[in-house]
N, C-alpha and C positions, 0 to 999 in steps of 0.2 A: 591407914587407908583401907577401907573395908571392901567386901565384894559388892556391896550396894553402890559404893562410889565408882566401882568399875563399870557397872551397868549404866550409871549416870554419864560417865565419860564417853561411852559409846553413843548414847542417845544424843549427846551434845555435839556430835560430829557435824561440822558444817563445811561443805566443800569450799565456801568462800575463804575460809581460813587457810586453805592450802593452795590458793591460786598463785600467790607470789612465788613460793618455792617451786611449784610445778612449772610455771612459766620460765623460771631461771634454769631449770633442768632441761627444758626444751630449747631455750636460747643457746645454751652452751654448745651442743652438737651442731645446731643449725649455723652457728657462726663459723664453723669450719667447712660448711658446704655451700652457703649462700654468699655470693660475691659482695653484696652491700654490707653485710655484717662482717665479713672478712676484711673489707676495706676500713670499716670502723675500727677494728682491732689495730690495723696498720696505722691509721690516722692518730689514734691515741698514743701509740708507741712513738710516732714521729714528734708529736707535741711534747712528750716526756723527754725525748732526746734533745729537742731544741731548747726547752725552757728549764729542764732540770738535769742537765748533762753531768753536773758535779754532785748531784744529790746522792748521799750514801748514809744509811743508818741501819741498825739492826734492832731498833726499838720494837718493831712488830713481832720479833721473836718472843717478847715478853707480853706485849699488849694483847696478843691473841688469847691469853689465859685470863685476862683481867675480868671479863664479864662473869665467868664461872667463879673466880675467886671472890668477886663482890657478893655473890649469893651467900657464901659462907661467912664473909665479913659481916653482912647484915644479920645473919643468924646469931653470930657471936654478940652483936650489938643489941640483940633482943627483938629484932624485927622478924616476926614469925612469917614464914612463907606457907605455901600450900601443903607441903609434906614435912614429916619429921626428918631428923637427920639421917636415919638409916635408909628410908625410902628415897630421900633426896639424893643421897650418895649412890645408891643403886641405879637410879635413873640417870645420873650423871655418867657413871662408869659405862653403863650399857650404851647410851647414846654416843659417847665419845669413841668407844670401841668400834661400833658399827660405822660411824663416820670415818674413822681412820682406815678401816678395812676397805670401805667403798672408795676412798680417795686413792689408796695404794693400787687397788685393782684397776681403776680407770687410768691412772698414770702409766701403768705397764701396758695396758691395752692400746692407748692412744699414741704413746711414744712421741709427744709433741715437743718440739724444740723451744726452749725458753727464749724470750726476747734478747737476753744477753748472750745466748749461745752456749751457756755453761753445761747444760745437759738436756736430755729429752724427757723430762719429768714435769712438764709445765702444766698439763691439763688433768684435773682441775687444781686450783690453789688449795693446798693443805692448810696453810696458815688461815686463810679466809674461812674454810670449812670449820676449823676448830673454833674460830672466833664467833661465827654465827651460830654454831651449836651451843656455845656458852651463852650467847645473847638470848636465844630462844629458851634456854634453861632458866635464865633469870625472868624472862617474860612469863613463862609458865608458872613459876613459883610466886610471882608478885603482881601479876596483872590484875588480880581481884582487889589488891590493896591500892594500886595506882598504876595507870598506864605509863607514867613517866619512868618507872624502873625499866620497862622494856625499851623506851625511847633512848635512855642513857646507854643501855647495853648494846643496842643496835648501832648507835653512834660510834661506840668503841670498835665494834666489829667492822663497820664501814671504813673507819680509819685504818684498820689493819689491811683490808683489801687495797685501799688507796696507796698505802706505803709499799705494798708488794709491787704495784705497777710503777711507782716512782723509782723503786730500786731496780727496775727492769727485769724482775724475776717472773712476771706474769703478764699475759695479755688480758684485756678487759673481759673477754669471754671466759677465761680461766677463773677470774674472780667471781663473775656472775654464777658460774656453775658451782664453784666451791660454796658460795652462800646458799644456793639451793639445796645442796647435799646436806649441809649442817642444819639448816632450818627444818627441812622435811624429816630427816632422821629423828631429830629430837621430838618433833610433833608426834610422829608415829609411835615412838617409844612411850611418850606420856599417854597416848591413847590406849596402847596395848598392855602396859605394865599392870594397872589395877586388875584387869581381866585375868591375865596370866597368874598374878599373885593370888587372886581369889580361887582359881582352878587348883593351884598347888596346895595352898594352905587352908582353903575353905574359910570357916569362921574363926579358926585358931590364929592367933597372932604369935608368930615365932619370935623367940629371943635371938636377935642377930647382933653381931659385932663386926665392924669393919676395922681391920688392923693394917697399918702401913707395912709393906714388905720390901726387902732389898735382896736381890740375888744376881750375881755375876754382873755387877755394875748397873743394873736396871732397878728403878724404883717402881712400885706398884701397890696394890691393895689385895688383901685376902679377906674373904667373907666366911664367917663362922655362924652357924645357926643351930639353935637348940629347940626341939619340939616338945611341947608339954602334952 
């Protein structure tokens, strides 16, 4: 991805592409302040309790990662996306780190009780944010090849949010907010990454390697770069 592509990405900024996540981010806080939206949260919860009282699954713990995993599976299968593996992985790691930090910050600040009363970390939904960040990741990588890749990824992400409500772990507004956080963060990272990369590396393409890392029971990645 060159500096020229960075200029192109900025010039292709269209506000309409950001309407859905922005509306989601507005809806989330308003649902806690406006009585009609607050009633909608309660009505959805009542419907879940009435129709799905015995529902219990943890499949969304894994489903939330499926959109992002599918991007790499497609790459292994030979379906080329927008970026090479190094840039793609850097974009994924940056967007997910920012998404998770945003979610943790909001959870601590809002201190909202979950529908099942288990704790006060309900708002927003972290599972949903991760799933939609992954869905937008796939959309960005493959939207030029076919819009159906994005449709499939967003369907998986929506299923994750739905399951969180059926498991009584989140209110509707938690899920909507989580989706907005994941989508908007990933969109902004894709917009800024080529510009920042161009500023740092100029016309030089660094040799970079991303290596899996494990320390004190935590898995992650380390990034090594060599400049010519």
